C-alpha positions as CSV (number, residue, x, y, z in Angstrom):
1,M,2.9,-17.6,5.1
2,K,1.6,-14.4,6.8
3,N,-2.1,-13.9,7.4
4,I,-3.5,-10.5,6.4
5,I,-6.5,-8.6,7.7
6,G,-7.9,-5.5,6.0
7,I,-10.1,-2.7,7.3
8,G,-11.9,-0.2,5.3
9,N,-15.1,1.1,3.8
10,A,-17.3,-1.8,2.7
11,L,-19.0,-0.7,-0.5
12,V,-20.6,-2.1,-3.6
13,D,-19.0,-0.6,-6.7
14,V,-21.3,0.5,-9.5
15,M,-18.9,0.4,-12.5
16,T,-20.3,2.8,-15.2
17,L,-18.7,3.4,-18.6
18,L,-19.1,7.0,-19.7
19,Q,-19.4,8.1,-23.4
20,D,-17.7,11.4,-22.5
21,D,-16.9,13.5,-19.5
22,S,-20.0,15.7,-19.5
23,I,-21.6,13.8,-16.6
24,L,-18.6,14.7,-14.5
25,S,-19.3,18.4,-15.2
26,L,-23.0,18.0,-14.7
27,F,-22.5,16.6,-11.2
28,S,-19.5,18.8,-10.3
29,L,-17.1,15.8,-9.9
30,P,-13.4,16.5,-10.5
31,K,-12.0,14.0,-12.9
32,G,-9.9,11.3,-11.2
33,S,-11.0,12.1,-7.7
34,M,-13.0,10.3,-5.1
35,Q,-15.9,12.6,-3.9
36,L,-18.1,11.8,-1.0
37,V,-21.8,12.5,-1.8
38,D,-25.0,12.2,0.2
39,L,-27.7,9.5,-0.6
40,E,-29.8,12.0,-2.7
41,K,-26.9,12.9,-5.0
42,S,-25.8,9.3,-5.2
43,E,-29.2,8.3,-6.4
44,M,-29.3,11.2,-8.8
45,I,-26.0,10.1,-10.4
46,K,-27.2,6.5,-10.7
47,K,-30.4,7.7,-12.3
48,G,-28.5,10.1,-14.6
49,T,-26.3,7.2,-15.9
50,S,-28.9,4.5,-15.9
51,N,-28.7,4.3,-19.7
52,L,-25.0,3.5,-19.7
53,K,-23.3,0.1,-19.4
54,R,-22.7,-0.8,-15.7
55,S,-21.8,-3.7,-13.5
56,L,-21.7,-4.5,-9.7
57,A,-19.0,-5.8,-7.5
58,S,-18.2,-5.8,-3.8
59,G,-15.7,-3.0,-3.4
60,G,-14.0,-0.4,-1.4
61,S,-10.2,0.0,-1.6
62,A,-9.1,-2.3,1.1
63,A,-11.8,-4.9,0.2
64,N,-10.4,-5.0,-3.3
65,T,-6.9,-5.7,-2.0
66,I,-8.1,-8.4,0.4
67,H,-10.2,-9.9,-2.4
68,G,-7.2,-10.1,-4.6
69,L,-5.1,-11.6,-1.9
70,A,-7.7,-14.3,-1.3
71,K,-7.7,-15.2,-5.0
72,M,-4.0,-15.8,-4.7
73,G,-4.4,-18.2,-1.7
74,I,-3.3,-15.8,1.0
75,P,-5.3,-16.4,4.3
76,C,-7.1,-13.1,4.8
77,A,-10.0,-11.4,6.4
78,F,-11.9,-8.1,6.1
79,I,-13.4,-5.8,8.7
80,G,-16.2,-3.5,7.7
81,S,-19.8,-2.2,8.2
82,V,-22.8,-2.8,5.9
83,G,-26.5,-2.4,6.0
84,K,-29.1,-5.0,6.8
85,D,-30.1,-5.0,3.2
86,E,-29.7,-6.9,-0.1
87,T,-26.7,-4.8,-1.0
88,G,-25.0,-5.8,2.2
89,D,-25.8,-9.4,1.5
90,F,-24.3,-9.0,-2.0
91,F,-21.1,-7.6,-0.5
92,E,-20.7,-10.4,2.0
93,N,-21.4,-13.2,-0.5
94,D,-19.1,-11.7,-3.1
95,M,-16.2,-11.7,-0.6
96,H,-17.0,-15.2,0.7
97,K,-16.8,-16.5,-2.9
98,A,-13.2,-15.4,-3.1
99,G,-12.4,-17.1,0.2
100,V,-12.3,-14.0,2.4
101,K,-13.3,-14.3,6.1
102,T,-15.7,-11.3,6.8
103,I,-16.1,-9.5,10.0
104,L,-19.0,-7.3,9.2
105,F,-21.1,-5.1,11.5
106,R,-24.7,-4.8,10.3
107,R,-26.4,-1.4,10.6
108,N,-29.8,0.0,10.0
109,S,-28.4,2.4,7.4
110,V,-28.2,1.4,3.7
111,T,-25.0,-0.3,2.5
112,G,-22.6,2.2,0.9
113,T,-22.0,2.4,-2.8
114,A,-19.3,3.8,-5.0
115,V,-20.4,4.9,-8.4
116,A,-17.2,4.6,-10.5
117,L,-17.5,6.8,-13.6
118,I,-15.0,5.5,-16.2
119,S,-14.0,8.1,-18.8
120,P,-13.2,7.1,-22.4
121,D,-9.4,7.6,-21.6
122,S,-9.9,5.0,-18.8
123,E,-9.5,7.5,-15.9
124,R,-12.0,6.8,-13.1
125,T,-13.9,9.2,-10.9
126,F,-15.8,8.0,-7.8
127,A,-19.0,9.4,-6.4
128,T,-19.2,7.6,-3.1
129,H,-22.0,7.4,-0.6
130,L,-20.5,5.8,2.4
131,G,-23.8,4.8,4.0
132,A,-23.3,2.1,6.7
133,A,-19.6,1.9,5.9
134,V,-18.9,5.1,7.9
135,E,-20.6,3.7,11.0
136,L,-17.6,1.4,11.7
137,T,-16.1,2.9,14.8
138,S,-13.3,2.2,17.3
139,V,-15.9,0.7,19.6
140,D,-16.3,-2.2,17.2
141,L,-12.7,-3.2,17.4
142,S,-11.3,-5.6,20.0
143,E,-8.0,-7.5,20.3
144,N,-9.5,-10.8,19.4
145,V,-10.4,-9.5,16.0
146,F,-6.7,-9.3,15.1
147,A,-5.7,-12.6,16.7
148,G,-3.8,-14.8,14.3
149,S,-3.1,-12.1,11.8
150,H,0.4,-10.9,10.9
151,I,-0.3,-7.8,8.7
152,L,-3.0,-5.1,9.0
153,Y,-3.8,-3.4,5.7
154,M,-5.7,-0.1,5.8
155,E,-7.1,2.2,3.2
156,G,-6.4,5.9,3.6
157,Y,-10.1,6.7,3.2
158,I,-10.8,5.8,6.8
159,L,-8.4,8.4,8.1
160,S,-11.5,10.6,8.4
161,D,-12.0,8.7,11.6
162,R,-8.6,9.0,13.3
163,K,-9.8,7.4,16.5
164,L,-10.8,4.2,14.6
165,V,-7.4,4.1,12.8
166,E,-5.4,4.7,16.0
167,K,-7.2,1.9,17.8
168,A,-6.8,-0.5,14.9
169,C,-3.0,0.4,14.8
170,N,-2.6,0.0,18.6
171,L,-4.4,-3.3,18.6
172,A,-2.3,-4.5,15.7
173,K,1.0,-3.5,17.3
174,K,-0.2,-5.2,20.5
175,N,-0.4,-8.4,18.5
176,N,3.1,-7.8,17.0
177,M,1.6,-7.1,13.5
178,E,3.0,-5.0,10.7
179,I,0.9,-2.3,9.3
180,A,0.5,-1.4,5.6
181,L,-1.3,1.8,4.6
182,D,-2.5,2.9,1.1
183,L,-2.8,6.7,0.8
184,A,-6.1,6.2,-1.2
185,S,-6.6,9.5,-3.1
186,Y,-4.8,12.8,-3.5
187,N,-7.7,14.8,-2.2
188,I,-8.1,12.6,0.9
189,V,-4.4,13.1,1.6
190,T,-4.7,16.9,1.3
191,A,-7.8,16.9,3.6
192,Y,-6.3,14.8,6.3
193,L,-2.6,15.5,5.8
194,N,-1.7,15.9,9.5
195,D,-3.5,12.6,10.4
196,F,-1.6,10.8,7.6
197,K,1.7,12.2,8.9
198,Y,0.8,11.0,12.5
199,I,-0.2,7.5,11.5
200,I,2.7,7.0,9.1
201,G,5.2,8.4,11.5
202,N,4.0,6.4,14.5
203,F,2.6,3.1,13.1
204,A,3.1,2.4,9.4
205,D,5.6,-0.2,8.2
206,I,4.6,-0.3,4.5
207,V,3.2,2.7,2.6
208,F,1.7,2.6,-0.9
209,A,1.1,5.9,-2.8
210,N,0.6,6.8,-6.5
211,E,2.3,9.9,-7.9
212,E,-0.4,12.3,-7.1
213,E,-0.9,11.0,-3.5
214,A,2.9,11.1,-3.0
215,R,3.0,14.6,-4.2
216,S,0.1,15.7,-1.9
217,Y,1.9,14.1,1.0
218,T,5.4,15.3,0.4
219,G,5.1,18.1,-2.2
220,A,7.7,16.3,-4.3
221,D,8.0,14.3,-7.5
222,P,8.1,10.4,-7.3
223,E,11.8,9.9,-6.7
224,E,12.1,12.5,-3.9
225,A,8.7,11.5,-2.5
226,L,9.9,7.9,-2.2
227,E,13.0,9.1,-0.3
228,V,10.9,11.1,2.1
229,L,8.4,8.3,2.7
230,S,11.2,5.7,3.2
231,R,12.5,7.7,6.1
232,Q,9.2,7.5,7.8
233,C,8.4,3.8,7.4
234,K,10.1,0.4,6.7
235,I,9.0,0.1,3.0
236,A,7.8,2.9,0.7
237,V,6.2,2.2,-2.6
238,V,5.4,4.9,-5.1
239,K,3.4,3.7,-8.2
240,T,4.1,5.7,-11.3
241,G,1.4,4.5,-13.7
242,K,2.6,3.3,-17.1
243,E,6.2,3.8,-15.9
244,G,5.8,1.1,-13.2
245,S,6.7,1.6,-9.5
246,L,9.5,2.6,-7.2
247,I,10.3,0.8,-4.0
248,R,12.7,1.6,-1.2
249,R,13.6,-0.2,2.1
250,G,16.4,1.6,3.8
251,E,19.2,1.8,1.3
252,E,17.6,-0.9,-0.9
253,Y,16.1,0.6,-4.0
254,V,14.1,-1.2,-6.7
255,K,12.5,0.1,-9.9
256,I,9.8,-2.1,-11.4
257,G,8.4,-1.7,-14.9
258,A,4.7,-1.9,-15.8
259,L,3.2,-4.5,-18.1
260,P,2.9,-3.3,-21.7
261,V,-0.9,-3.5,-21.8
262,T,-3.8,-1.5,-23.3
263,S,-5.6,0.2,-20.5
264,S,-9.4,0.0,-20.5
265,D,-10.1,1.1,-16.9
266,T,-7.6,2.1,-14.2
267,T,-10.2,1.3,-11.4
268,G,-8.6,-0.9,-8.7
269,A,-5.1,-0.8,-10.3
270,G,-3.5,0.5,-7.1
271,D,-5.6,-1.8,-4.9
272,I,-4.7,-5.0,-6.8
273,Y,-1.0,-3.8,-7.1
274,A,-1.0,-3.8,-3.2
275,A,-2.5,-7.3,-3.3
276,G,0.3,-8.6,-5.5
277,F,3.0,-6.9,-3.5
278,L,1.6,-8.1,-0.2
279,S,1.2,-11.6,-1.5
280,G,4.9,-11.7,-2.2
281,Y,5.7,-10.0,1.2
282,A,3.5,-12.5,3.0
283,N,5.7,-15.3,1.5
284,D,8.9,-13.5,2.4
285,L,9.9,-12.8,-1.2
286,P,12.5,-10.2,-2.1
287,L,11.3,-6.7,-2.9
288,D,11.8,-7.0,-6.7
289,K,9.5,-10.0,-6.8
290,C,6.9,-8.3,-4.6
291,G,7.0,-5.4,-7.0
292,C,6.8,-7.7,-10.1
293,L,3.7,-9.4,-8.6
294,G,2.1,-6.0,-8.0
295,S,2.7,-5.0,-11.6
296,L,1.5,-8.3,-13.0
297,L,-1.8,-8.0,-11.2
298,A,-2.2,-4.3,-11.9
299,G,-1.5,-4.9,-15.6
300,N,-4.3,-7.6,-15.7
301,V,-6.9,-5.5,-14.0
302,I,-6.6,-2.4,-16.1
303,E,-7.3,-4.4,-19.3
304,T,-10.8,-5.0,-18.0
305,V,-13.6,-2.8,-16.7
306,G,-13.9,-2.8,-12.9
307,A,-11.7,-3.2,-9.8
308,R,-11.5,-7.0,-10.1
309,I,-9.6,-9.3,-12.4
310,K,-12.0,-11.4,-14.5
311,E,-12.4,-15.0,-13.4
312,S,-11.3,-16.2,-16.8
313,R,-7.9,-14.6,-16.4
314,W,-7.1,-16.2,-13.0
315,P,-5.9,-19.7,-14.2
316,S,-3.2,-18.3,-16.5
317,L,-2.4,-15.5,-14.1
318,L,-1.8,-17.9,-11.2
319,K,0.6,-19.8,-13.4
320,A,2.4,-16.5,-14.2
321,I,2.5,-15.7,-10.5
322,D,4.0,-19.1,-9.7
323,K,6.7,-18.5,-12.4
324,V,7.7,-15.2,-10.9
325,I,8.0,-16.8,-7.4
326,K,10.1,-19.7,-8.7
327,E,12.4,-17.8,-11.0
């Protein structure tokens, strides 16, 4: 079994159920996007939605994936930066409960938060204040951090610091690790397109993208985008929502259907899909089973509010995972 280490923005998610989309207009937040906001606007949004139902969880795209991997018994760790505050403590404790080894750098800034505004149609919009998360730099990374790991998993959000990503990739390759990258969000891909092309072209072995991200990167629809991506990395995965996902490795092509579920909240669907896929990959399963595990987990997370699968679902889910592996 391969060990996996993730690196990304260490955030605490504030999951908020909207009654309508007026809040998005009020705070000029494009529906379905991830917008970076300063501390003042973050607090304004939290105050403006304080009357709505909300919940907290350790979050950040890569952290969600690593958390899911740990729940499936995959040895994994997470690298990030948090504040010397209760929110940072919450993040660390929440990850530890799942079995994740944390490599956290404590800063004087506040721990970052991501206010996830969930529309009635289950689409989610993030207003993210990175806080201490953005203070993770290339200086924090050393070769010993990656020792013993086989796969480095990165979220595209950290491409805003190309020096950090390049150092992480170089250290990973020095340790003969494979590198998996999730494209994160269509607007992030657009903003840092050249950086994405450089990292994918020079380092990435596995690339995850949804339809919008794939289109932002290639200018093409899913099938053609998959073809383009697969020529730049070892394995390309394009997630197509309720249609499932498309996977290509060289000439090998796999189409995976989505679970027939009722979506309550799409938050974390891509993150937990990556966890399912990578859990199969870490156990040397064929691509179709990796994709099936991704769909299985994604289908379970979108039936609940938040980026994490409910604890009550895991016992039956682990049995279903075991069935997929053994079939």
